[in-house]
C-alpha positions in Angstrom: -12.7 -20.8 24.8 -12.2 -18.4 21.9 -14.5 -19.3 19.0 -13.9 -16.5 16.5 -12.0 -13.2 16.4 -12.3 -10.5 13.8 -10.6 -7.1 13.1 -12.9 -4.6 11.4 -11.3 -1.6 9.7 -13.3 1.4 8.5 -12.2 5.0 7.7 -9.0 4.7 9.7 -10.6 3.2 12.7 -10.3 -0.4 14.0 -12.4 -2.6 16.2 -11.7 -6.1 17.6 -14.8 -8.4 17.7 -14.2 -11.6 19.7 -16.7 -14.4 20.5 -16.0 -16.8 23.3 -17.9 -19.9 24.6 -18.6 -19.4 28.3 -20.8 -20.8 31.1 -23.9 -18.9 32.0 -24.4 -17.6 35.5 -28.2 -17.8 35.1 -30.0 -20.8 36.7 -32.9 -20.3 34.2 -31.0 -20.1 30.9 -28.8 -22.5 28.9 -25.7 -23.8 30.7 -23.4 -22.4 28.0 -23.6 -19.5 25.5 -21.5 -17.5 23.1 -20.6 -14.0 24.3 -19.3 -11.4 21.7 -17.3 -8.4 22.9 -16.3 -5.4 20.9 -13.2 -3.2 21.7 -11.6 -0.3 20.0 -8.2 -1.2 18.8 -5.2 0.5 17.2 -5.1 0.1 13.4 -1.3 -0.3 13.4 -0.6 -2.9 16.2 -4.1 -4.2 17.0 -3.6 -3.1 20.6 -6.9 -3.6 22.4 -8.5 -0.4 23.8 -11.8 0.5 25.4 -14.6 -2.1 25.6 -17.6 -0.5 23.6 -20.1 -3.3 23.0 -21.3 -6.8 23.7 -23.8 -9.3 22.5 -24.7 -13.0 23.1 -25.9 -15.9 21.0 -26.9 -19.5 21.4 -24.0 -21.9 21.7 -22.8 -23.0 18.3 -24.0 -19.8 16.4 -21.9 -17.0 15.2 -24.8 -14.9 13.9 -24.3 -12.2 16.6 -20.6 -11.9 15.9 -21.3 -11.5 12.1 -24.1 -9.0 12.8 -21.9 -6.8 14.9 -18.9 -7.0 12.5 -21.1 -6.1 9.4 -22.7 -3.2 11.2 -19.4 -1.8 12.2 -18.1 -2.1 8.7 -21.1 -0.4 7.2 -21.6 2.4 9.8 -18.6 2.7 12.0 -20.8 2.4 15.0 -21.6 -0.4 17.4 -25.1 -1.8 16.6 -28.0 -1.5 19.0 -28.7 -4.6 20.9 -30.6 -7.3 19.0 -34.3 -7.8 19.6 -35.2 -10.5 22.1 
């Protein structure tokens, strides 16, 4: 299920940041978690392009989504993975 979706625009570039609620495949972790994916997209029509990044967060938290979107806006680059 989609939780939040953002379009980030910077210097003529566009990225789609999307966070979904999904089941975990790990028998040792939480049963569900939020997965955030980042795609390049066209600034004009928001057509999704190449998948360029991803992150995860605890269910109920959009911190990773916001961290990625803010980093893209500030630098134009996908952020490094967050520290465990």
